[in-house]
A tleap script that builds the chain and sets N, CA, C and O, in Angstrom:
source leaprc.protein.ff14SB
mol = sequence {
  NGLU PRO VAL TYR VAL CYS ARG ARG TRP GLU
  GLY ASN THR ASP ALA ASP LEU SER ILE ASP
  ARG ILE ASN VAL ASN ASN GLN TYR LYS ASP
  GLN LEU ARG THR PHE GLU LEU ARG ALA ARG
  GLN ARG LEU LEU ALA SER GLY GLY LYS ARG
  PRO LYS ASN LYS ARG ALA ASN SER GLY ARG
  GLY CARG
}
set mol.1.N position { -78.907 -5.518 21.219 }
set mol.1.CA position { -77.705 -6.347 21.160 }
set mol.1.C position { -76.575 -5.633 21.904 }
set mol.1.O position { -76.279 -4.480 21.588 }
set mol.2.N position { -75.941 -6.275 22.872 }
set mol.2.CA position { -74.880 -5.605 23.639 }
set mol.2.C position { -73.641 -5.315 22.795 }
set mol.2.O position { -73.286 -6.072 21.891 }
set mol.3.N position { -73.000 -4.203 23.118 }
set mol.3.CA position { -71.760 -3.817 22.446 }
set mol.3.C position { -70.587 -4.577 23.053 }
set mol.3.O position { -69.630 -4.905 22.353 }
set mol.4.N position { -70.657 -4.854 24.336 }
set mol.4.CA position { -69.547 -5.458 25.052 }
set mol.4.C position { -69.683 -6.968 25.052 }
set mol.4.O position { -70.635 -7.520 25.603 }
set mol.5.N position { -68.737 -7.618 24.439 }
set mol.5.CA position { -68.757 -9.072 24.352 }
set mol.5.C position { -67.534 -9.609 25.090 }
set mol.5.O position { -66.408 -9.184 24.833 }
set mol.6.N position { -67.761 -10.522 25.987 }
set mol.6.CA position { -66.640 -11.171 26.664 }
set mol.6.C position { -67.075 -12.581 27.049 }
set mol.6.O position { -68.263 -12.894 27.120 }
set mol.7.N position { -66.093 -13.398 27.289 }
set mol.7.CA position { -66.395 -14.776 27.677 }
set mol.7.C position { -66.798 -14.819 29.139 }
set mol.7.O position { -66.200 -14.149 29.980 }
set mol.8.N position { -67.791 -15.593 29.426 }
set mol.8.CA position { -68.236 -15.774 30.799 }
set mol.8.C position { -68.228 -17.266 31.108 }
set mol.8.O position { -68.594 -18.086 30.266 }
set mol.9.N position { -67.820 -17.601 32.287 }
set mol.9.CA position { -67.827 -18.997 32.688 }
set mol.9.C position { -68.244 -19.084 34.142 }
set mol.9.O position { -68.124 -18.123 34.902 }
set mol.10.N position { -68.731 -20.243 34.509 }
set mol.10.CA position { -69.198 -20.455 35.872 }
set mol.10.C position { -68.061 -20.204 36.846 }
set mol.10.O position { -66.943 -20.678 36.645 }
set mol.11.N position { -68.346 -19.469 37.885 }
set mol.11.CA position { -67.333 -19.144 38.873 }
set mol.11.C position { -66.673 -17.798 38.617 }
set mol.11.O position { -66.012 -17.256 39.503 }
set mol.12.N position { -66.841 -17.251 37.420 }
set mol.12.CA position { -66.329 -15.924 37.121 }
set mol.12.C position { -67.109 -14.928 37.981 }
set mol.12.O position { -68.297 -15.125 38.232 }
set mol.13.N position { -66.455 -13.875 38.427 }
set mol.13.CA position { -67.104 -12.945 39.350 }
set mol.13.C position { -68.315 -12.255 38.745 }
set mol.13.O position { -69.208 -11.818 39.471 }
set mol.14.N position { -68.354 -12.154 37.420 }
set mol.14.CA position { -69.513 -11.503 36.811 }
set mol.14.C position { -70.302 -12.451 35.911 }
set mol.14.O position { -70.958 -12.013 34.966 }
set mol.15.N position { -70.238 -13.732 36.203 }
set mol.15.CA position { -70.908 -14.728 35.365 }
set mol.15.C position { -72.429 -14.672 35.494 }
set mol.15.O position { -73.143 -14.993 34.544 }
set mol.16.N position { -72.919 -14.275 36.643 }
set mol.16.CA position { -74.368 -14.329 36.870 }
set mol.16.C position { -74.880 -13.001 37.419 }
set mol.16.O position { -75.533 -12.965 38.462 }
set mol.17.N position { -74.583 -11.911 36.715 }
set mol.17.CA position { -75.018 -10.592 37.167 }
set mol.17.C position { -76.455 -10.328 36.742 }
set mol.17.O position { -76.944 -10.864 35.748 }
set mol.18.N position { -77.110 -9.490 37.525 }
set mol.18.CA position { -78.463 -9.068 37.144 }
set mol.18.C position { -78.364 -8.112 35.955 }
set mol.18.O position { -77.307 -7.537 35.695 }
set mol.19.N position { -79.463 -7.952 35.248 }
set mol.19.CA position { -79.503 -7.021 34.117 }
set mol.19.C position { -79.157 -5.609 34.588 }
set mol.19.O position { -78.452 -4.876 33.895 }
set mol.20.N position { -79.655 -5.228 35.772 }
set mol.20.CA position { -79.361 -3.895 36.302 }
set mol.20.C position { -77.863 -3.700 36.510 }
set mol.20.O position { -77.316 -2.652 36.168 }
set mol.21.N position { -77.205 -4.708 37.068 }
set mol.21.CA position { -75.760 -4.601 37.317 }
set mol.21.C position { -74.976 -4.585 36.002 }
set mol.21.O position { -74.000 -3.846 35.872 }
set mol.22.N position { -75.391 -5.380 35.046 }
set mol.22.CA position { -74.741 -5.378 33.730 }
set mol.22.C position { -74.849 -3.990 33.110 }
set mol.22.O position { -73.883 -3.479 32.543 }
set mol.23.N position { -76.041 -3.377 33.223 }
set mol.23.CA position { -76.235 -2.035 32.679 }
set mol.23.C position { -75.348 -1.005 33.365 }
set mol.23.O position { -74.801 -0.122 32.705 }
set mol.24.N position { -75.200 -1.108 34.679 }
set mol.24.CA position { -74.325 -0.192 35.422 }
set mol.24.C position { -72.881 -0.361 34.951 }
set mol.24.O position { -72.186 0.625 34.705 }
set mol.25.N position { -72.434 -1.604 34.827 }
set mol.25.CA position { -71.065 -1.862 34.372 }
set mol.25.C position { -70.845 -1.338 32.958 }
set mol.25.O position { -69.808 -0.738 32.674 }
set mol.26.N position { -71.810 -1.558 32.071 }
set mol.26.CA position { -71.677 -1.087 30.696 }
set mol.26.C position { -71.675 0.436 30.616 }
set mol.26.O position { -70.962 1.015 29.797 }
set mol.27.N position { -72.469 1.084 31.462 }
set mol.27.CA position { -72.474 2.548 31.480 }
set mol.27.C position { -71.103 3.074 31.914 }
set mol.27.O position { -70.606 4.046 31.345 }
set mol.28.N position { -70.501 2.447 32.903 }
set mol.28.CA position { -69.164 2.838 33.356 }
set mol.28.C position { -68.151 2.696 32.215 }
set mol.28.O position { -67.327 3.584 31.996 }
set mol.29.N position { -68.219 1.572 31.491 }
set mol.29.CA position { -67.300 1.363 30.365 }
set mol.29.C position { -67.529 2.412 29.281 }
set mol.29.O position { -66.574 2.900 28.678 }
set mol.30.N position { -68.791 2.760 29.032 }
set mol.30.CA position { -69.105 3.806 28.054 }
set mol.30.C position { -68.493 5.140 28.472 }
set mol.30.O position { -67.945 5.862 27.638 }
set mol.31.N position { -68.584 5.467 29.756 }
set mol.31.CA position { -68.026 6.727 30.246 }
set mol.31.C position { -66.515 6.759 30.073 }
set mol.31.O position { -65.959 7.780 29.668 }
set mol.32.N position { -65.846 5.655 30.376 }
set mol.32.CA position { -64.394 5.597 30.198 }
set mol.32.C position { -64.007 5.763 28.737 }
set mol.32.O position { -63.076 6.503 28.418 }
set mol.33.N position { -64.709 5.087 27.860 }
set mol.33.CA position { -64.401 5.180 26.431 }
set mol.33.C position { -64.670 6.581 25.902 }
set mol.33.O position { -63.908 7.085 25.076 }
set mol.34.N position { -65.744 7.219 26.365 }
set mol.34.CA position { -66.047 8.589 25.951 }
set mol.34.C position { -64.942 9.532 26.408 }
set mol.34.O position { -64.504 10.392 25.644 }
set mol.35.N position { -64.490 9.377 27.648 }
set mol.35.CA position { -63.403 10.200 28.179 }
set mol.35.C position { -62.145 10.029 27.328 }
set mol.35.O position { -61.487 11.010 26.981 }
set mol.36.N position { -61.815 8.785 26.996 }
set mol.36.CA position { -60.626 8.514 26.193 }
set mol.36.C position { -60.769 9.082 24.782 }
set mol.36.O position { -59.827 9.680 24.261 }
set mol.37.N position { -61.925 8.905 24.164 }
set mol.37.CA position { -62.130 9.438 22.812 }
set mol.37.C position { -62.009 10.955 22.784 }
set mol.37.O position { -61.401 11.510 21.869 }
set mol.38.N position { -62.577 11.627 23.770 }
set mol.38.CA position { -62.486 13.094 23.818 }
set mol.38.C position { -61.047 13.542 24.022 }
set mol.38.O position { -60.616 14.535 23.435 }
set mol.39.N position { -60.307 12.824 24.845 }
set mol.39.CA position { -58.895 13.159 25.050 }
set mol.39.C position { -58.110 12.982 23.756 }
set mol.39.O position { -57.251 13.802 23.433 }
set mol.40.N position { -58.399 11.922 23.018 }
set mol.40.CA position { -57.717 11.698 21.735 }
set mol.40.C position { -58.101 12.772 20.718 }
set mol.40.O position { -57.258 13.222 19.942 }
set mol.41.N position { -59.371 13.184 20.719 }
set mol.41.CA position { -59.804 14.242 19.810 }
set mol.41.C position { -59.090 15.554 20.130 }
set mol.41.O position { -58.676 16.274 19.221 }
set mol.42.N position { -58.943 15.868 21.426 }
set mol.42.CA position { -58.213 17.084 21.821 }
set mol.42.C position { -56.757 16.993 21.386 }
set mol.42.O position { -56.176 17.977 20.928 }
set mol.43.N position { -56.172 15.813 21.530 }
set mol.43.CA position { -54.785 15.606 21.135 }
set mol.43.C position { -54.616 15.832 19.637 }
set mol.43.O position { -53.675 16.499 19.209 }
set mol.44.N position { -55.516 15.283 18.850 }
set mol.44.CA position { -55.445 15.469 17.399 }
set mol.44.C position { -55.668 16.929 17.016 }
set mol.44.O position { -55.005 17.442 16.115 }
set mol.45.N position { -56.597 17.601 17.694 }
set mol.45.CA position { -56.889 19.001 17.395 }
set mol.45.C position { -55.711 19.905 17.734 }
set mol.45.O position { -55.556 20.972 17.139 }
set mol.46.N position { -54.883 19.490 18.680 }
set mol.46.CA position { -53.725 20.298 19.072 }
set mol.46.C position { -52.502 19.967 18.229 }
set mol.46.O position { -51.394 20.400 18.548 }
set mol.47.N position { -52.688 19.216 17.173 }
set mol.47.CA position { -51.575 18.859 16.299 }
set mol.47.C position { -50.712 17.747 16.860 }
set mol.47.O position { -49.556 17.599 16.465 }
set mol.48.N position { -51.253 16.974 17.764 }
set mol.48.CA position { -50.516 15.852 18.330 }
set mol.48.C position { -49.653 16.230 19.519 }
set mol.48.O position { -48.928 15.393 20.057 }
set mol.49.N position { -49.728 17.498 19.934 }
set mol.49.CA position { -48.940 17.938 21.094 }
set mol.49.C position { -49.764 17.734 22.350 }
set mol.49.O position { -50.910 18.175 22.438 }
set mol.50.N position { -49.175 17.073 23.303 }
set mol.50.CA position { -49.877 16.816 24.549 }
set mol.50.C position { -49.898 18.082 25.389 }
set mol.50.O position { -48.873 18.752 25.518 }
set mol.51.N position { -51.047 18.421 25.962 }
set mol.51.CA position { -51.098 19.590 26.847 }
set mol.51.C position { -50.278 19.329 28.096 }
set mol.51.O position { -50.222 18.205 28.593 }
set mol.52.N position { -49.644 20.376 28.597 }
set mol.52.CA position { -48.812 20.219 29.792 }
set mol.52.C position { -49.688 20.019 31.013 }
set mol.52.O position { -50.713 20.679 31.178 }
set mol.53.N position { -49.270 19.104 31.858 }
set mol.53.CA position { -49.973 18.826 33.097 }
set mol.53.C position { -49.488 19.822 34.132 }
set mol.53.O position { -48.310 19.820 34.489 }
set mol.54.N position { -50.379 20.674 34.619 }
set mol.54.CA position { -49.990 21.717 35.564 }
set mol.54.C position { -49.429 21.137 36.854 }
set mol.54.O position { -48.474 21.678 37.412 }
set mol.55.N position { -50.004 20.053 37.330 }
set mol.55.CA position { -49.517 19.453 38.574 }
set mol.55.C position { -48.115 18.878 38.399 }
set mol.55.O position { -47.249 19.079 39.251 }
set mol.56.N position { -47.893 18.171 37.308 }
set mol.56.CA position { -46.600 17.525 37.091 }
set mol.56.C position { -45.495 18.549 36.888 }
set mol.56.O position { -44.335 18.275 37.195 }
set mol.57.N position { -45.842 19.730 36.371 }
set mol.57.CA position { -44.831 20.741 36.079 }
set mol.57.C position { -44.812 21.864 37.102 }
set mol.57.O position { -44.294 22.943 36.814 }
set mol.58.N position { -45.362 21.639 38.284 }
set mol.58.CA position { -45.434 22.702 39.284 }
set mol.58.C position { -44.077 23.002 39.899 }
set mol.58.O position { -43.893 24.063 40.495 }
set mol.59.N position { -43.115 22.077 39.765 }
set mol.59.CA position { -41.777 22.312 40.285 }
set mol.59.C position { -41.619 21.973 41.750 }
set mol.59.O position { -40.519 22.076 42.292 }
set mol.60.N position { -42.686 21.576 42.394 }
set mol.60.CA position { -42.582 21.235 43.813 }
set mol.60.C position { -41.959 19.866 44.001 }
set mol.60.O position { -42.300 18.914 43.300 }
set mol.61.N position { -41.052 19.775 44.943 }
set mol.61.CA position { -40.483 18.491 45.317 }
set mol.61.C position { -39.393 17.976 44.399 }
set mol.61.O position { -38.857 16.893 44.631 }
set mol.62.N position { -39.054 18.718 43.371 }
set mol.62.CA position { -37.999 18.256 42.460 }
set mol.62.C position { -37.073 19.373 42.116 }
set mol.62.O position { -36.122 19.177 41.361 }
savepdb mol mol.pdb
quit
């Protein structure tokens, strides 16, 4: 049973995808969700403090 449920209608760009393509799309969504969950877990483990972004705080150009 698929985890991802969405409405599909004729003419929709993904209305008639092959099983292989659906699997590729679902794997991509799984990877994004895993990345987000791990980031949230790191955030919670750090006491809710966001880690500093080295690039944003490099001081160049500002």
